[in-house]
N, CA, C and O atoms as a DFTB+ gen file, in Angstrom:
620 C
 N C O
     1  1     124.399      52.250      93.771
     2  2     123.054      52.761      93.621
     3  2     122.106      51.937      94.505
     4  3     122.163      50.707      94.516
     5  1     121.256      52.621      95.226
     6  2     120.323      51.961      96.140
     7  2     119.272      51.177      95.374
     8  3     118.825      51.589      94.303
     9  1     118.883      50.038      95.940
    10  2     117.812      49.254      95.341
    11  2     116.489      49.970      95.560
    12  3     116.240      50.559      96.611
    13  1     115.647      49.900      94.529
    14  2     114.358      50.600      94.540
    15  2     113.243      49.634      94.941
    16  3     113.151      48.520      94.426
    17  1     112.396      50.086      95.874
    18  2     111.290      49.269      96.359
    19  2     109.987      50.050      96.173
    20  3     109.801      51.116      96.760
    21  1     109.095      49.506      95.353
    22  2     107.780      50.101      95.138
    23  2     106.839      49.589      96.227
    24  3     106.619      48.384      96.349
    25  1     106.286      50.511      97.018
    26  2     105.362      50.170      98.106
    27  2     103.960      50.588      97.662
    28  3     103.684      51.773      97.473
    29  1     103.074      49.588      97.496
    30  2     101.716      49.840      97.010
    31  2     100.723      49.452      98.100
    32  3     100.582      48.276      98.437
    33  1     100.034      50.458      98.649
    34  2      99.051      50.218      99.714
    35  2      98.099      51.400      99.736
    36  3      98.531      52.541      99.572
    37  1      96.815      51.150      99.934
    38  2      95.845      52.241      99.972
    39  2      95.869      53.010     101.288
    40  3      95.277      54.087     101.372
    41  1      96.531      52.494     102.310
    42  2      96.654      53.175     103.597
    43  2      97.894      54.073     103.546
    44  3      99.025      53.586     103.530
    45  1      97.668      55.374     103.523
    46  2      98.779      56.323     103.401
    47  2      99.781      56.194     104.544
    48  3     100.986      56.323     104.327
    49  1      99.297      55.943     105.756
    50  2     100.205      55.800     106.890
    51  2     101.110      54.581     106.731
    52  3     102.289      54.624     107.084
    53  1     100.556      53.503     106.201
    54  2     101.357      52.303     105.965
    55  2     102.437      52.583     104.935
    56  3     103.586      52.178     105.114
    57  1     102.081      53.268     103.864
    58  2     103.068      53.604     102.823
    59  2     104.153      54.505     103.403
    60  3     105.336      54.289     103.141
    61  1     103.772      55.502     104.181
    62  2     104.757      56.410     104.792
    63  2     105.683      55.656     105.740
    64  3     106.896      55.864     105.732
    65  1     105.102      54.780     106.557
    66  2     105.889      53.993     107.511
    67  2     106.901      53.108     106.780
    68  3     108.097      53.145     107.067
    69  1     106.400      52.311     105.830
    70  2     107.305      51.417     105.100
    71  2     108.353      52.200     104.304
    72  3     109.507      51.783     104.220
    73  1     107.958      53.320     103.728
    74  2     108.908      54.149     102.981
    75  2     110.004      54.700     103.885
    76  3     111.177      54.711     103.511
    77  1     109.617      55.160     105.082
    78  2     110.609      55.681     106.030
    79  2     111.570      54.578     106.470
    80  3     112.781      54.792     106.525
    81  1     111.033      53.404     106.782
    82  2     111.865      52.275     107.211
    83  2     112.839      51.887     106.089
    84  3     114.021      51.654     106.341
    85  1     112.339      51.820     104.865
    86  2     113.192      51.462     103.728
    87  2     114.278      52.516     103.505
    88  3     115.444      52.181     103.297
    89  1     113.890      53.771     103.550
    90  2     114.836      54.861     103.346
    91  2     115.939      54.855     104.399
    92  3     117.113      55.029     104.073
    93  1     115.564      54.654     105.663
    94  2     116.545      54.600     106.751
    95  2     117.507      53.423     106.598
    96  3     118.616      53.443     107.131
    97  1     117.073      52.400     105.866
    98  2     117.904      51.212     105.662
    99  2     118.669      51.267     104.340
   100  3     119.312      50.291     103.953
   101  1     118.600      52.397     103.653
   102  2     119.386      52.591     102.446
   103  2     118.706      52.241     101.143
   104  3     119.318      52.350     100.080
   105  1     117.451      51.821     101.199
   106  2     116.699      51.526      99.981
   107  2     116.051      52.803      99.470
   108  3     115.901      53.770     100.216
   109  1     115.669      52.806      98.202
   110  2     114.950      53.942      97.626
   111  2     113.475      53.567      97.498
   112  3     113.113      52.816      96.592
   113  1     112.614      54.076      98.390
   114  2     111.193      53.730      98.307
   115  2     110.471      54.555      97.249
   116  3     110.795      55.719      97.014
   117  1     109.487      53.924      96.619
   118  2     108.604      54.585      95.671
   119  2     107.190      54.308      96.163
   120  3     106.816      53.149      96.337
   121  1     106.405      55.345      96.390
   122  2     105.067      55.193      96.969
   123  2     103.986      55.156      95.898
   124  3     104.024      55.903      94.920
   125  1     103.011      54.259      96.112
   126  2     101.803      54.217      95.291
   127  2     100.650      53.854      96.206
   128  3     100.811      53.058      97.132
   129  1      99.482      54.439      95.947
   130  2      98.363      54.305      96.879
   131  2      97.200      53.458      96.364
   132  3      96.161      53.369      97.019
   133  1      97.365      52.846      95.216
   134  2      96.398      51.865      94.722
   135  2      97.073      51.080      93.603
   136  3      98.172      51.422      93.166
   137  1      96.407      50.030      93.149
   138  2      96.993      49.162      92.146
   139  2      97.228      49.838      90.810
   140  3      98.207      49.533      90.128
   141  1      96.353      50.743      90.427
   142  2      96.504      51.452      89.156
   143  2      97.763      52.321      89.187
   144  3      98.562      52.305      88.252
   145  1      97.926      53.075      90.270
   146  2      99.115      53.919      90.413
   147  2     100.378      53.062      90.535
   148  3     101.428      53.421      90.003
   149  1     100.275      51.932      91.235
   150  2     101.415      51.028      91.366
   151  2     101.889      50.521      90.018
   152  3     103.089      50.509      89.745
   153  1     100.961      50.103      89.174
   154  2     101.313      49.629      87.837
   155  2     101.957      50.746      87.024
   156  3     102.962      50.525      86.348
   157  1     101.382      51.939      87.087
   158  2     101.923      53.080      86.341
   159  2     103.362      53.387      86.780
   160  3     104.224      53.645      85.939
   161  1     103.619      53.358      88.081
   162  2     104.971      53.653      88.571
   163  2     105.948      52.543      88.199
   164  3     107.116      52.821      87.925
   165  1     105.492      51.289      88.184
   166  2     106.350      50.182      87.753
   167  2     106.692      50.326      86.278
   168  3     107.808      50.012      85.867
   169  1     105.745      50.797      85.481
   170  2     105.983      50.991      84.046
   171  2     106.983      52.112      83.793
   172  3     107.804      52.022      82.880
   173  1     106.915      53.161      84.593
   174  2     107.831      54.298      84.426
   175  2     109.262      53.886      84.721
   176  3     110.180      54.223      83.973
   177  1     109.447      53.158      85.811
   178  2     110.780      52.731      86.206
   179  2     110.677      51.467      87.048
   180  3     110.409      51.543      88.247
   181  1     110.888      50.303      86.433
   182  2     110.721      49.045      87.175
   183  2     111.608      48.982      88.427
   184  3     112.809      49.243      88.359
   185  1     111.000      48.632      89.571
   186  2     111.751      48.549      90.827
   187  2     112.463      47.207      90.976
   188  3     112.298      46.306      90.153
   189  1     113.251      47.090      92.029
   190  2     113.919      45.829      92.358
   191  2     112.988      44.899      93.137
   192  3     113.163      43.681      93.118
   193  1     112.000      45.478      93.821
   194  2     111.043      44.722      94.634
   195  2     109.743      45.507      94.674
   196  3     109.740      46.737      94.651
   197  1     108.617      44.758      94.735
   198  2     107.317      45.385      94.924
   199  2     106.732      44.855      96.224
   200  3     106.601      43.646      96.410
   201  1     106.381      45.774      97.124
   202  2     105.685      45.445      98.364
   203  2     104.236      45.797      98.099
   204  3     103.906      46.959      97.865
   205  1     103.371      44.796      98.135
   206  2     102.022      44.944      97.617
   207  2     100.976      44.527      98.641
   208  3     100.982      43.394      99.122
   209  1     100.073      45.455      98.970
   210  2      98.959      45.141      99.867
   211  2      97.954      44.269      99.125
   212  3      97.764      44.423      97.919
   213  1      97.317      43.361      99.841
   214  2      96.352      42.452      99.225
   215  2      95.046      43.174      98.892
   216  3      94.543      43.057      97.775
   217  1      94.499      43.914      99.845
   218  2      93.179      44.536      99.673
   219  2      93.316      46.031      99.410
   220  3      93.721      46.799     100.283
   221  1      92.962      46.432      98.170
   222  2      93.015      47.839      97.784
   223  2      91.875      48.148      96.822
   224  3      91.367      47.256      96.142
   225  1      91.475      49.423      96.769
   226  2      90.464      49.819      95.783
   227  2      91.098      49.948      94.389
   228  3      92.321      49.923      94.248
   229  1      90.273      50.081      93.397
   230  2      90.644      50.258      91.986
   231  2      91.239      49.006      91.375
   232  3      90.795      48.570      90.313
   233  1      92.235      48.418      92.022
   234  2      92.858      47.187      91.540
   235  2      93.448      46.499      92.758
   236  3      94.387      47.009      93.370
   237  1      92.902      45.344      93.112
   238  2      93.373      44.652      94.311
   239  2      94.805      44.165      94.124
   240  3      95.316      44.091      93.007
   241  1      95.432      43.839      95.240
   242  2      96.783      43.301      95.178
   243  2      96.848      42.002      94.397
   244  3      97.825      41.751      93.691
   245  1      95.812      41.165      94.516
   246  2      95.775      39.905      93.767
   247  2      95.758      40.172      92.263
   248  3      96.500      39.549      91.504
   249  1      94.907      41.099      91.846
   250  2      94.782      41.414      90.423
   251  2      96.085      42.013      89.897
   252  3      96.570      41.611      88.839
   253  1      96.652      42.972      90.628
   254  2      97.907      43.588      90.193
   255  2      99.028      42.559      90.155
   256  3      99.820      42.546      89.213
   257  1      99.105      41.700      91.162
   258  2     100.142      40.678      91.196
   259  2     100.083      39.800      89.942
   260  3     101.094      39.592      89.272
   261  1      98.906      39.297      89.638
   262  2      98.756      38.431      88.460
   263  2      99.088      39.183      87.180
   264  3      99.709      38.624      86.276
   265  1      98.678      40.447      87.095
   266  2      98.972      41.261      85.921
   267  2     100.480      41.457      85.756
   268  3     101.003      41.347      84.647
   269  1     101.171      41.746      86.849
   270  2     102.619      41.948      86.801
   271  2     103.340      40.676      86.366
   272  3     104.257      40.731      85.547
   273  1     102.931      39.539      86.906
   274  2     103.628      38.282      86.631
   275  2     103.380      37.760      85.225
   276  3     104.135      36.922      84.733
   277  1     102.333      38.244      84.576
   278  2     102.047      37.822      83.200
   279  2     102.682      38.762      82.174
   280  3     102.605      38.512      80.971
   281  1     103.300      39.827      82.642
   282  2     103.920      40.821      81.771
   283  2     105.434      40.603      81.767
   284  3     106.066      40.634      82.823
   285  1     106.011      40.384      80.598
   286  2     107.453      40.111      80.493
   287  2     108.316      41.199      81.129
   288  3     109.422      40.912      81.586
   289  1     107.833      42.435      81.167
   290  2     108.614      43.530      81.755
   291  2     108.749      43.397      83.266
   292  3     109.712      43.894      83.850
   293  1     107.783      42.722      83.907
   294  2     107.733      42.699      85.364
   295  2     107.786      41.307      85.968
   296  3     107.888      41.178      87.188
   297  1     107.720      40.270      85.162
   298  2     107.546      38.913      85.690
   299  2     108.670      38.467      86.611
   300  3     108.457      37.604      87.464
   301  1     109.866      39.036      86.458
   302  2     110.994      38.636      87.294
   303  2     111.206      39.527      88.515
   304  3     112.126      39.298      89.300
   305  1     110.369      40.528      88.676
   306  2     110.473      41.404      89.857
   307  2     109.829      40.674      91.033
   308  3     108.663      40.287      90.953
   309  1     110.572      40.480      92.126
   310  2     109.982      39.801      93.281
   311  2     108.896      40.650      93.938
   312  3     108.932      41.880      93.903
   313  1     107.929      39.954      94.538
   314  2     106.799      40.610      95.192
   315  2     106.670      40.095      96.615
   316  3     106.654      38.888      96.858
   317  1     106.579      41.024      97.542
   318  2     106.306      40.723      98.951
   319  2     104.888      41.214      99.206
   320  3     104.634      42.416      99.145
   321  1     103.960      40.304      99.490
   322  2     102.560      40.688      99.686
   323  2     102.248      40.881     101.161
   324  3     102.586      40.051     102.005
   325  1     101.591      42.003     101.445
   326  2     101.179      42.346     102.810
   327  2      99.687      42.093     102.963
   328  3      98.902      42.387     102.061
   329  1      99.305      41.550     104.104
   330  2      97.887      41.342     104.347
   331  2      97.545      41.570     105.812
   332  3      98.246      41.118     106.717
   333  1      96.457      42.279     106.014
   334  2      95.904      42.448     107.354
   335  2      94.527      41.811     107.398
   336  3      93.796      41.970     108.376
   337  1      94.170      41.092     106.345
   338  2      92.835      40.537     106.205
   339  2      92.488      39.593     107.348
   340  3      91.410      39.707     107.931
   341  1      93.365      38.680     107.673
   342  2      93.063      37.696     108.715
   343  2      92.769      38.379     110.042
   344  3      91.830      37.998     110.742
   345  1      93.559      39.376     110.391
   346  2      93.353      40.079     111.647
   347  2      92.034      40.826     111.695
   348  3      91.343      40.803     112.713
   349  1      91.680      41.483     110.614
   350  2      90.417      42.221     110.553
   351  2      89.240      41.266     110.662
   352  3      88.292      41.523     111.404
   353  1      89.299      40.165     109.921
   354  2      88.196      39.202     109.966
   355  2      88.083      38.552     111.342
   356  3      86.976      38.330     111.833
   357  1      89.212      38.247     111.962
   358  2      89.183      37.675     113.311
   359  2      88.517      38.645     114.288
   360  3      87.717      38.241     115.132
   361  1      88.859      39.921     114.161
   362  2      88.270      40.929     115.048
   363  2      86.764      41.018     114.840
   364  3      86.006      41.083     115.808
   365  1      86.322      41.023     113.578
   366  2      84.899      41.085     113.291
   367  2      84.179      39.857     113.828
   368  3      83.084      39.970     114.378
   369  1      84.780      38.696     113.673
   370  2      84.167      37.472     114.172
   371  2      84.043      37.488     115.686
   372  3      83.045      37.019     116.233
   373  1      85.051      38.026     116.368
   374  2      85.014      38.035     117.835
   375  2      83.892      38.921     118.354
   376  3      83.458      38.773     119.496
   377  1      83.425      39.833     117.525
   378  2      82.342      40.733     117.919
   379  2      80.952      40.148     117.648
   380  3      79.942      40.708     118.075
   381  1      80.909      39.039     116.951
   382  2      79.613      38.433     116.629
   383  2      78.914      38.004     117.926
   384  3      79.533      37.407     118.808
   385  1      77.635      38.312     118.025
   386  2      76.887      37.982     119.243
   387  2      76.548      36.506     119.330
   388  3      76.538      35.937     120.421
   389  1      76.274      35.884     118.208
   390  2      75.930      34.467     118.213
   391  2      76.968      33.681     117.437
   392  3      77.290      34.007     116.294
   393  1      77.485      32.646     118.071
   394  2      78.490      31.816     117.421
   395  2      77.943      31.152     116.163
   396  3      78.704      30.848     115.244
   397  1      76.626      30.923     116.112
   398  2      76.038      30.294     114.933
   399  2      75.952      31.245     113.752
   400  3      75.761      30.808     112.617
   401  1      76.091      32.549     114.005
   402  2      76.058      33.549     112.939
   403  2      77.408      34.242     112.857
   404  3      77.562      35.388     113.279
   405  1      78.355      33.549     112.323
   406  2      79.689      34.129     112.210
   407  2      79.753      34.970     110.940
   408  3      79.689      34.437     109.833
   409  1      79.881      36.293     111.103
   410  2      79.909      37.158     109.923
   411  2      81.188      36.933     109.118
   412  3      82.221      36.533     109.655
   413  1      81.091      37.194     107.846
   414  2      82.243      37.193     106.943
   415  2      82.832      35.805     106.674
   416  3      83.928      35.711     106.122
   417  1      82.130      34.717     107.050
   418  2      82.678      33.384     106.798
   419  2      82.935      33.144     105.315
   420  3      83.974      32.595     104.951
   421  1      82.006      33.547     104.458
   422  2      82.203      33.305     103.028
   423  2      83.351      34.156     102.493
   424  3      84.131      33.698     101.658
   425  1      83.453      35.389     102.971
   426  2      84.559      36.244     102.559
   427  2      85.881      35.674     103.052
   428  3      86.854      35.612     102.300
   429  1      85.918      35.263     104.296
   430  2      87.125      34.667     104.872
   431  2      87.550      33.453     104.049
   432  3      88.725      33.304     103.712
   433  1      86.601      32.598     103.733
   434  2      86.916      31.388     102.978
   435  2      87.454      31.729     101.588
   436  3      88.422      31.121     101.132
   437  1      86.840      32.687     100.921
   438  2      87.292      33.079      99.587
   439  2      88.695      33.671      99.636
   440  3      89.532      33.346      98.794
   441  1      88.961      34.537     100.616
   442  2      90.280      35.152     100.732
   443  2      91.346      34.117     101.072
   444  3      92.443      34.145     100.513
   445  1      91.027      33.211     101.982
   446  2      91.992      32.157     102.315
   447  2      92.305      31.305     101.100
   448  3      93.456      30.930     100.877
   449  1      91.283      30.999     100.316
   450  2      91.497      30.197      99.109
   451  2      92.415      30.927      98.135
   452  3      93.330      30.323      97.575
   453  1      92.175      32.230      97.928
   454  2      93.018      33.008      97.022
   455  2      94.457      33.050      97.526
   456  3      95.393      32.886      96.744
   457  1      94.638      33.267      98.815
   458  2      95.988      33.326      99.380
   459  2      96.669      31.975      99.258
   460  3      97.840      31.903      98.884
   461  1      95.957      30.912      99.565
   462  2      96.552      29.571      99.449
   463  2      96.925      29.250      98.013
   464  3      97.970      28.648      97.764
   465  1      96.082      29.645      97.064
   466  2      96.408      29.413      95.657
   467  2      97.686      30.145      95.266
   468  3      98.507      29.617      94.516
   469  1      97.851      31.368      95.779
   470  2      99.063      32.125      95.476
   471  2     100.280      31.546      96.183
   472  3     101.398      31.664      95.681
   473  1     100.082      30.924      97.341
   474  2     101.196      30.348      98.090
   475  2     101.673      29.030      97.493
   476  3     102.806      28.613      97.732
   477  1     100.818      28.378      96.721
   478  2     101.195      27.090      96.145
   479  2     102.333      27.270      95.157
   480  3     102.546      28.349      94.604
   481  1     103.060      26.175      94.951
   482  2     104.130      26.194      93.959
   483  2     103.530      26.502      92.599
   484  3     102.428      26.053      92.285
   485  1     104.243      27.255      91.804
   486  2     103.761      27.569      90.468
   487  2     104.281      28.903      90.006
   488  3     104.955      29.609      90.757
   489  1     103.973      29.255      88.773
   490  2     104.518      30.478      88.196
   491  2     103.949      31.762      88.792
   492  3     104.592      32.808      88.713
   493  1     102.763      31.706      89.382
   494  2     102.156      32.911      89.936
   495  2     102.146      32.854      91.452
   496  3     101.087      32.827      92.079
   497  1     103.329      32.836      92.028
   498  2     103.456      32.747      93.478
   499  2     104.352      33.884      93.960
   500  3     105.478      34.026      93.483
   501  1     103.861      34.708      94.915
   502  2     104.725      35.767      95.442
   503  2     105.897      35.172      96.212
   504  3     105.829      34.041      96.691
   505  1     106.952      35.934      96.322
   506  2     108.130      35.462      97.046
   507  2     107.844      35.298      98.528
   508  3     108.426      34.439      99.190
   509  1     106.933      36.136      99.052
   510  2     106.688      36.091     100.492
   511  2     105.351      36.763     100.819
   512  3     104.965      37.747     100.187
   513  1     104.649      36.211     101.825
   514  2     103.482      36.854     102.422
   515  2     103.895      37.349     103.796
   516  3     104.625      36.666     104.515
   517  1     103.422      38.551     104.165
   518  2     103.737      39.134     105.462
   519  2     102.444      39.683     106.053
   520  3     101.695      40.388     105.377
   521  1     102.188      39.356     107.317
   522  2     101.017      39.886     108.005
   523  2     101.300      41.288     108.526
   524  3     102.373      41.556     109.067
   525  1     100.319      42.186     108.356
   526  2     100.414      43.535     108.892
   527  2      99.734      43.570     110.247
   528  3      98.810      42.793     110.487
   529  1     100.156      44.434     111.122
   530  2     101.329      45.300     111.021
   531  2     102.615      44.508     111.237
   532  3     102.609      43.433     111.837
   533  1     103.705      45.059     110.740
   534  2     104.989      44.388     110.855
   535  2     106.000      45.341     111.481
   536  3     106.036      46.528     111.158
   537  1     106.813      44.810     112.371
   538  2     107.879      45.551     113.032
   539  2     108.892      46.030     111.988
   540  3     109.144      45.333     111.005
   541  1     109.468      47.209     112.193
   542  2     110.403      47.798     111.228
   543  2     111.587      46.885     110.935
   544  3     111.925      46.673     109.771
   545  1     112.220      46.345     111.965
   546  2     113.380      45.469     111.749
   547  2     112.984      44.196     111.014
   548  3     113.710      43.724     110.139
   549  1     111.844      43.651     111.369
   550  2     111.362      42.441     110.696
   551  2     111.070      42.732     109.224
   552  3     111.370      41.915     108.354
   553  1     110.487      43.897     108.949
   554  2     110.187      44.289     107.571
   555  2     111.464      44.386     106.747
   556  3     111.539      43.843     105.644
   557  1     112.466      45.076     107.279
   558  2     113.739      45.212     106.555
   559  2     114.380      43.845     106.347
   560  3     114.929      43.578     105.278
   561  1     114.320      42.984     107.346
   562  2     114.882      41.638     107.192
   563  2     114.171      40.852     106.096
   564  3     114.815      40.112     105.352
   565  1     112.856      41.001     105.986
   566  2     112.098      40.324     104.924
   567  2     112.519      40.855     103.554
   568  3     112.692      40.089     102.606
   569  1     112.681      42.171     103.463
   570  2     113.134      42.776     102.203
   571  2     114.519      42.240     101.846
   572  3     114.759      41.862     100.700
   573  1     115.425      42.205     102.812
   574  2     116.772      41.674     102.573
   575  2     116.732      40.210     102.162
   576  3     117.511      39.783     101.310
   577  1     115.828      39.438     102.763
   578  2     115.693      38.030     102.392
   579  2     115.336      37.881     100.914
   580  3     115.757      36.928     100.258
   581  1     114.563      38.821     100.404
   582  2     114.079      38.721      99.015
   583  2     115.062      39.319      98.019
   584  3     115.322      38.708      96.983
   585  1     115.627      40.516      98.306
   586  2     116.482      41.186      97.311
   587  2     117.881      41.527      97.791
   588  3     118.641      42.158      97.056
   589  1     118.236      41.134      98.989
   590  2     119.565      41.474      99.503
   591  2     119.568      42.848     100.131
   592  3     118.524      43.483     100.277
   593  1     120.749      43.299     100.500
   594  2     120.807      44.594     101.169
   595  2     120.593      45.730     100.172
   596  3     120.463      45.496      98.970
   597  1     120.556      46.943     100.674
   598  2     120.164      48.097      99.867
   599  2     121.125      48.420      98.736
   600  3     120.724      49.027      97.743
   601  1     122.368      48.033      98.863
   602  2     123.357      48.359      97.832
   603  2     123.649      47.215      96.884
   604  3     124.368      47.387      95.900
   605  1     123.094      46.044      97.174
   606  2     123.219      44.966      96.218
   607  2     124.361      43.998      96.423
   608  3     124.632      43.189      95.536
   609  1     125.057      44.047      97.577
   610  2     126.146      43.081      97.757
   611  2     125.679      41.804      98.442
   612  3     126.477      40.902      98.695
   613  1     124.341      41.727      98.753
   614  2     123.754      40.501      99.273
   615  2     123.935      40.247     100.749
   616  3     123.525      39.190     101.229
   617  1     124.534      41.167     101.500
   618  2     124.725      40.942     102.935
   619  2     123.656      41.604     103.748
   620  3     123.668      41.513     104.976
């Protein structure tokens, strides 16, 4: 039986891309487009892995991650967190006309702090952070690093 991977991201194209890559590699993808839907789908049938975007409406990836890890039903499910935040903020900063007025500095600092807190050792730490966009082969390799191959023999 193929391992099930829940892909939670508000960008439909990202979900379709990751789902296609997972399917071609023998995994069974499950799509969700926000944190609320992701939680509902995990409750219906817990997956082997959750691929979770950091920034989403309704329920952010940070909030959903913490909620999942505090729930006995989901606490042992590995989570691979995706983020494009750094790239977006870098792009916005590069467009600033005056170096003394760097937009989004407070947001950048808050997001970095949240990510660093999640990266620290402890009970609420995702298995892996991945920057978006990610190459298909690299994505599958990251999934394999976390849960093994699609059929479960670990190769």
